[in-house]
Each structure stands twice: as structure tokens, then as C-alpha cells.
C-alpha positions in Angstrom: 0.0 0.0 0.0 2.9 2.5 0.9 4.4 1.7 -2.6 1.1 2.4 -4.4 0.7 5.6 -2.4 4.4 6.9 -3.1 3.9 6.1 -6.8 0.6 8.1 -6.9 2.2 11.1 -5.1 5.0 11.0 -7.7 2.7 11.1 -10.6 0.6 13.8 -8.9 3.5 16.0 -8.2 4.7 15.7 -11.9 1.2 16.8 -13.2 1.0 19.6 -10.6 4.6 20.9 -11.4 3.6 21.8 -14.9 0.4 23.6 -13.8 -3.1 22.9 -15.1 -3.1 20.3 -17.8 -4.8 19.9 -21.2 -3.9 16.4 -22.2 -5.5 13.7 -19.9 -3.1 11.4 -18.1 -4.4 7.8 -17.9 -3.2 4.5 -16.8 -3.3 1.2 -18.6 -6.5 -0.3 -20.0 -7.1 -3.1 -17.6 -10.1 -4.5 -19.6 -8.0 -4.5 -22.8 -5.1 -6.2 -21.1 -7.4 -9.0 -19.7 -8.6 -9.6 -23.4 -5.1 -9.5 -24.6 -4.0 -12.1 -22.1 -6.5 -14.6 -23.6 -4.5 -14.4 -26.8 -1.1 -14.9 -24.9 -0.3 -11.1 -25.4 0.8 -9.1 -22.3 2.6 -5.9 -21.3 5.9 -7.8 -21.6 5.6 -9.0 -25.2 3.0 -6.7 -27.0 5.6 -4.8 -29.0 7.3 -8.1 -30.3 7.3 -8.8 -34.1 4.9 -11.7 -33.6 2.2 -9.4 -31.9 2.7 -6.2 -34.0 -0.4 -6.7 -36.2 -2.6 -7.2 -33.2 -1.1 -4.6 -30.9 0.1 -1.6 -32.8 -3.3 -0.1 -33.4 -3.9 -0.4 -29.6 -0.4 0.1 -28.1 -1.2 3.0 -25.7 -3.5 0.7 -24.0 -0.6 -1.3 -22.7 1.1 1.6 -20.9 0.3 4.8 -19.3 -0.4 7.5 -21.7 -1.9 11.0 -22.4 -5.0 11.6 -24.6 -4.1 14.4 -26.9 -7.5 16.0 -27.9 -8.1 17.5 -31.5 -10.4 19.9 -29.5 -13.8 19.5 -31.2 -15.7 17.8 -28.4 -16.3 19.6 -25.1 -13.1 21.7 -25.4 -14.7 25.2 -24.7 -12.1 26.6 -27.1 -12.1 27.8 -30.6 -10.4 25.1 -32.6 -10.4 24.1 -36.3 -12.7 21.8 -37.7 -10.9 18.8 -39.6 -9.4 19.8 -42.9 -11.4 18.1 -45.7 -9.4 16.7 -48.4 -10.7 16.6 -52.1 -11.3 13.1 -53.1 -9.2 12.4 -56.3 -8.4 8.8 -55.9 -6.3 8.6 -59.2 -3.7 6.2 -58.0 -4.4 2.6 -58.6 -2.0 0.4 -56.5 -3.0 -2.7 -58.4 -1.3 -1.3 -61.5 1.7 0.1 -59.8 4.4 -2.7 -60.1 7.3 -3.4 -57.7 10.1 -5.8 -58.3 11.2 -8.3 -55.5 13.3 -11.3 -55.3 10.9 -13.4 -57.1 9.9 -10.8 -59.9 7.2 -8.2 -60.3 4.2 -7.8 -58.2 1.6 -5.0 -57.7 2.1 -2.5 -55.1 -0.9 -3.7 -52.9 0.7 -7.2 -52.7 4.2 -5.9 -52.1 2.9 -3.6 -49.2 0.5 -6.2 -47.6 2.5 -9.4 -47.9 6.1 -8.2 -48.0 6.2 -5.2 -45.9 3.3 -6.0 -43.6 1.8 -2.6 -44.2 -1.4 -1.8 -42.2 -2.4 1.5 -43.7 -1.5 4.3 -46.2 -2.8 7.7 -47.2 -1.5 9.6 -50.3 -2.0 13.4 -50.4 -1.0 15.9 -53.1 -1.8 19.4 -52.2 -5.4 19.4 -50.9 -6.2 16.2 -53.1 -6.6 12.8 -51.5 -5.0 10.4 -54.2 -5.2 7.1 -52.2 -6.1 5.6 -48.9 -6.3 2.0 -47.7 -6.8 0.5 -44.2 -6.0 -3.1 -43.6 -5.4 -5.2 -40.5 -9.0 -4.3 -39.1 -8.2 -0.5 -39.2 -10.2 2.2 -40.7 -9.7 6.0 -41.2 -10.2 6.7 -37.5 -7.9 4.2 -36.1 -4.8 5.2 -34.2 -1.6 3.3 -34.8 1.7 3.3 -32.9 4.0 5.6 -34.8 7.2 4.6 -33.1 10.1 7.0 -34.0 7.9 9.2 -36.1 7.3 10.6 -32.6 10.8 12.1 -32.5 10.0 14.5 -35.2 7.1 15.8 -33.1 9.4 16.3 -30.1 11.7 18.3 -32.4 8.8 20.4 -33.8 7.9 21.4 -30.2 11.5 22.5 -29.7 11.4 24.6 -32.9 8.3 26.3 -31.6 9.9 27.0 -28.3 12.9 28.5 -30.2 10.4 30.8 -32.2 9.0 31.9 -28.9 12.3 32.8 -27.4 12.1 30.0 -24.9 14.9 27.8 -26.2 18.4 28.4 -27.6 19.6 25.2 -29.4 23.2 26.3 -29.2 23.2 26.2 -25.5 24.4 23.3 -23.5 22.0 20.7 -22.4 22.9 21.2 -18.8 21.8 24.9 -19.2 18.3 23.5 -19.1 18.9 20.2 -17.3 21.7 20.8 -14.8 21.0 17.4 -13.1 22.8 16.0 -16.3 26.2 17.2 -15.1 28.5 14.3 -14.9 26.7 12.4 -17.7 27.5 11.9 -21.4 25.5 15.0 -22.2 27.4 17.4 -20.0 29.4 18.7 -23.1 26.6 18.4 -25.6 24.5 21.3 -27.1 20.8 21.0 -27.5 21.3 21.1 -31.2 23.8 18.1 -31.1 21.2 16.0 -29.2 18.5 17.0 -31.7 20.8 16.0 -34.6 21.8 12.7 -33.0 25.5 13.7 -33.0 26.3 12.8 -29.5 27.5 9.2 -30.0 26.8 8.3 -26.3 27.7 4.8 -25.1 24.8 2.5 -24.1 24.1 -1.2 -23.8 22.2 -1.7 -27.0 21.2 -5.1 -28.4 21.1 -6.1 -32.1 18.4 -4.3 -34.0 17.7 -1.9 -31.4 18.5 1.8 -31.0 17.9 1.9 -27.2 19.2 0.4 -24.0 16.6 -2.0 -22.5 17.2 -0.3 -19.2 15.6 2.9 -20.7 12.4 1.2 -21.8 12.3 -0.4 -18.4 12.5 3.0 -16.8 9.7 4.0 -19.0 7.4 1.2 -17.8 7.2 0.3 -21.5 7.1 -3.5 -20.8 6.1 -3.6 -17.2 5.8 -1.6 -14.0 9.4 -1.0 -12.6 8.7 2.0 -10.4 10.7 0.2 -7.6 13.9 0.4 -9.7 13.1 3.6 -11.4 10.8 5.6 -9.2 11.1 8.8 -11.3 10.7 7.1 -14.6 13.0 7.7 -17.6 14.9 10.5 -15.8 16.4 7.8 -13.6 18.0 6.3 -16.7 20.0 9.2 -17.8 22.7 9.1 -15.0 23.6 5.6 -16.1 24.9 7.0 -19.5 28.3 8.6 -18.8 30.6 8.0 -21.9 30.7 8.8 -25.5 32.2 7.0 -28.4 33.7 9.8 -30.4 34.0 13.6 -30.2 30.8 15.3 -29.5 29.0 16.6 -32.6 31.2 14.8 -35.1 29.1 11.5 -36.0 25.5 10.7 -36.5 24.5 7.8 -34.3 20.7 7.2 -34.2 20.0 6.7 -30.4 16.5 7.1 -28.9 17.8 8.3 -25.6 18.7 11.6 -27.3 15.2 12.3 -28.0 14.2 11.6 -24.4 16.7 14.2 -23.4 15.5 16.5 -25.9 11.9 16.1 -24.7 13.0 17.0 -21.2 14.9 20.0 -22.4 11.7 21.3 -24.2 9.7 20.8 -21.0 12.3 22.6 -18.8 12.5 25.4 -21.3 8.6 25.9 -21.7 7.5 24.9 -18.3 4.9 22.6 -20.1 4.5 18.8 -20.5 5.3 17.5 -24.0 1.9 16.2 -24.4 0.3 19.5 -23.7 2.6 21.2 -26.2 1.8 18.8 -29.0 -1.9 19.1 -28.2 -1.9 23.0 -28.1 0.6 23.4 -31.1 -0.4 20.7 -33.6 -3.6 18.9 -32.6 -5.6 22.0 -32.1 -4.1 24.1 -34.9 -3.7 21.8 -37.8 -7.2 20.7 -38.4 -7.2 17.1 -37.5 -10.0 14.7 -37.1 -9.1 12.3 -34.4 -7.6 12.4 -30.9 -4.1 10.9 -30.5 -2.4 9.2 -27.5 1.3 9.7 -26.3 2.5 6.9 -24.2 4.4 7.7 -20.9 6.1 6.1 -18.0 4.2 5.7 -14.6 5.0 9.2 -13.4 3.8 11.0 -16.7 7.2 11.3 -18.4 6.2 11.2 -22.0 7.8 8.6 -24.4 9.4 11.4 -26.5 11.1 9.1 -28.8 8.5 6.6 -29.8 5.1 6.9 -28.0 2.8 8.8 -30.4 -0.3 6.9 -31.5 -2.3 8.7 -34.3 -4.6 8.2 -37.2 -2.9 7.7 -40.6 -4.9 10.4 -42.3 -4.1 12.9 -39.6 -0.3 12.2 -40.2 -0.8 13.0 -43.8 -2.5 16.3 -42.9 0.5 17.2 -40.7 2.9 16.2 -43.5 0.9 18.6 -45.7 1.4 21.5 -43.2 5.2 20.8 -43.3 5.1 20.9 -47.2 3.2 24.3 -47.0 6.0 26.0 -45.3 4.5 25.3 -41.8 1.1 26.8 -42.5 -2.4 25.0 -42.0 -5.1 24.9 -44.6 -6.4 28.4 -43.4 -3.0 30.0 -43.9 -2.1 30.3 -40.2 1.5 29.6 -39.3 1.7 26.4 -37.1 5.3 25.3 -37.4 8.2 27.7 -38.0 9.1 28.1 -41.7 12.8 28.6 -41.0 12.8 25.3 -39.1 11.4 23.5 -42.2 13.9 25.4 -44.4 16.7 24.1 -42.2 15.5 20.5 -42.5 15.3 20.7 -46.3 18.7 22.5 -46.8 20.8 20.8 -44.1 24.2 22.2 -43.2 27.8 21.0 -43.2 27.7 19.6 -39.6 24.9 17.2 -40.4 26.3 16.2 -43.9 29.5 15.3 -42.6 28.1 13.5 -39.5 25.8 11.4 -41.8 28.8 10.2 -44.0 30.2 8.6 -40.9 27.0 6.7 -40.0 25.7 3.2 -40.9 22.9 4.8 -42.8 25.1 6.4 -45.3 25.5 3.2 -47.3 21.6 3.0 -48.0 21.1 6.7 -49.2 22.7 10.1 -49.6 21.2 12.6 -47.1 21.4 13.8 -43.6 19.7 13.7 -40.2 18.7 17.0 -38.8 16.4 17.9 -35.8 14.8 14.4 -35.7 14.2 14.3 -39.5 15.8 12.5 -42.4 16.3 14.0 -45.7 17.0 11.3 -48.2 18.1 11.6 -51.9 16.6 8.4 -53.6 15.1 7.6 -56.9 15.6 11.2 -58.2 13.6 12.6 -55.3 14.5 14.6 -52.1 12.4 13.0 -49.5 11.9 14.6 -46.1 10.9 11.7 -43.8 9.6 10.9 -40.4 10.5 7.3 -39.8 9.4 4.5 -37.4 11.2 1.3 -37.0 8.4 -1.1 -38.2 7.3 0.6 -41.3 5.8 3.9 -39.9 6.7 6.6 -42.3 5.5 10.1 -43.2 7.4 10.8 -46.5 7.2 14.3 -48.0 8.3 15.5 -51.5 8.5 19.3 -51.5 8.9 19.5 -55.3 5.5 17.9 -56.0 3.8 18.7 -52.7 3.1 15.0 -52.1 2.8 13.4 -48.8 2.8 9.7 -48.1 1.8 8.6 -44.6 1.8 5.0 -43.6 1.9 2.5 -40.7 3.0 -1.0 -40.6 4.1 -3.9 -38.5 7.3 -5.2 -40.1 8.4 -8.0 -37.8 12.1 -6.7 -37.3 13.5 -3.3 -36.7 16.2 -1.4 -38.3 16.8 -3.8 -41.1 18.4 -2.8 -44.5 15.7 -4.8 -46.4 12.9 -2.7 -44.9 14.7 0.5 -45.5 15.4 -0.4 -49.1 12.0 -1.6 -49.7 10.4 1.5 -48.4 12.7 4.3 -49.7 14.1 2.7 -52.8 11.1 1.0 -54.1 7.8 1.9 -52.7 8.0 5.7 -52.2 9.8 6.4 -55.5 7.2 4.2 -57.3 4.3 6.1 -55.7 6.0 9.6 -56.6 6.5 8.4 -60.2 2.8 7.6 -60.4 1.8 10.9 -59.0 3.9 12.7 -61.6 2.6 10.6 -64.5 
């Protein structure tokens, strides 16, 4: 009983520390967990490749989370109605051909059977060119976005910069002095955002995180006894770097968790509230989203967003519209988007030293990738099981998709998505 009371007090103190909240904090869905158990799925194994198809549309129910409102029902605030996309479904995926190891097949077959795709929406300007929802999903279903979440954490940092609350050139410890003595003591906020810290962690094959980090986040169980303050208890365990700070791009989820805490410290607001106020209530989205968290309310800044596929396409459309929503209102700073598209010498040179450089020319900046493939420059938000928002500025095309590819961070998945599927769709849009 004392343990439960202490845990509750910790959660309450975190919520109060950021003032009145907008996004509702909630615990695991006990009824859903009971049903999942009948199918041999639990908190410990829901995110495995075997269970991805069943669990990714419902992932937030396995953890603590925030409900992020799109603001239409009972908000008492002036918010946007959903943007209505003009139906112009000219893309026939049954006629777009993809080559795989055994020859050609249509894009629908390749997506469904080879990439384990669950949904896709293709938008060009305000035209809806294609949408499909498989795996018992529909246009209102949320889906775990995995590391697409990272880009949203970075967008909140960019908005804080535009408001004069955050300086990306300052040391991380300016905002988080408790990280003195850790690997981030000499890192700037920008180096963290660009994944140019190369901190040393205990990382297993096909992972970009230390299992102790996800344990601290209660991602696969309740470990409040070992990590009473959630993910912040993990940071002091990381004390060394592989190479000179800022030199090499190394994709590591923990950097985004640090960035999320920096944003919260700089703004005095919870990450979930920032995403709700700055994106979900300003873009013109149709569905609520969910942001997974640890047991004390620490948002999973690197991979916890659960959102509807069409809403993700709408957000991609804002990025391709220089940060403006469909009413012409500035939502995301335009100079931030320009920086993503243009890159800089630091991120270009850092990319060349990374393992991803062999797959594509490009860079990683502010939690986004810019990939030059198939004759296109694709700005991308990417998740490890086939969650992608791919944007082509030249044509104004956005491809939002979700999937449950059974393995993470494999070259085959990356090649299939970025060298085959996305260029094929963009070719079809052009012709």
C-alpha cells in the first residue's frame, strides 16, 4: 500500500509541477489487457514482431499515456474543424508494379505481404489520391507511430525557439543541470536534436535503445521500484561517448528523451500539452491521439505517439506548406522547415560517418531525415516497423503509412520503403 501511495504522489507531483493540464493522463487499460491475455499477449511482449499486427493499433492501452485532444468535443475553445481533403483517388496500386526477389508484383501485394503494411494515405496538395486501411483498421484508427514521434518532439523544440524560450546552441545542462556528470555534459541541444552525441549505451542487435531505458519508462512492465522517477532515472547511467561530441551521426532514442526533457524545462509545459496545443488543435485534425508515458507521466518522447494515418498526412501537408495550416495560419516555424530541407555542413559530414550512409545520400537533422533516392529529395519521419511520413517538396506530395514489419532497423525494410515503394508512388503521381 505504501508503494502504491508513493507512486501516486510522484505522478501527482509531476502533473502539478507543470500547472493545469490539457492532455489527460491515464493508466493502462485493464479490460483490454485482460482480453489480450486470452491471446497470450501481455505488457511484456505486446511490442514483439509476432504481436505487432494485433497490438500496434492499440499500443497505448498497454502503457500509461496522455490523450491528446483534437479539440472538437467539449473543449470550450475555438479550434479548427478537420481539413476536408478533396477526393481524387487516381492512384491504382494494383497497377503500380514493384520488383522483389521473385519478380514483379503489384504494389498492394508488396505492401501487404512483404512489408506487412497496415494503412496508407497519399495526399498531393489538398487532393486525396489514395487511402487504404488493412489489419482491421479504418480511417479513424490510431496506430503506434514509433520513432515518427521524434519529429514531433523536435517540432515542439522549434516552436519553443520561435517563442524565445529555447536556444539550441546552449548546453543541455543549461536546461537540465542534473545531467552534469553524464555523457550529455558537453553536448549542445542542437547536437542532441541531430543525434550527434554518440553516447555509449548497452544496445542489443536491431535496437537503437538500451533495454534499461524502456524499463525505466514502464514500457514493458511496472518497474517503479527500480526507477521511481521514470526515464529520468536512466540518464545518469549514460556517462561516456564513443567519439568527439558533434562529429558523428548515431541514431539513439535516448537523445530524443533528453530533448523532450529540455523542451519541457524550457517551456514549463508537458510535452503532451505542447503537442496538443501546437499541433492537434491548430492543424485541423480529425481524431484524438495518444502519447505513451512512464508511470509518473514522463512522455515517451522518442516513440510513444499513437495517431490516425490520415491525420499524419495532414501534418505532413502542413510541413510541405512551409508550416501553414489549410487556413494559412503559421503552425510550425518556416525557418525550421527550411533548415530541414537545406541541411548544413555539420549534419552532412556526420551522416557520412553513419551506418545509414550506405543506404542513401542525405542527412539527419532535428529528428528528421532528408534522403536523396530515386531522383527525389524526401523529407521523412520514420518509425522502425514501417511507420513513415514521406514528403516530396517539389510535388507537394505526402505519403503517410503504418505497418508492423516484424524486425527493426533492417536494410531490407529501408530499401523496400525508400528505394522501391516511395519512388514508385511519386513516379505515379507525376505521370
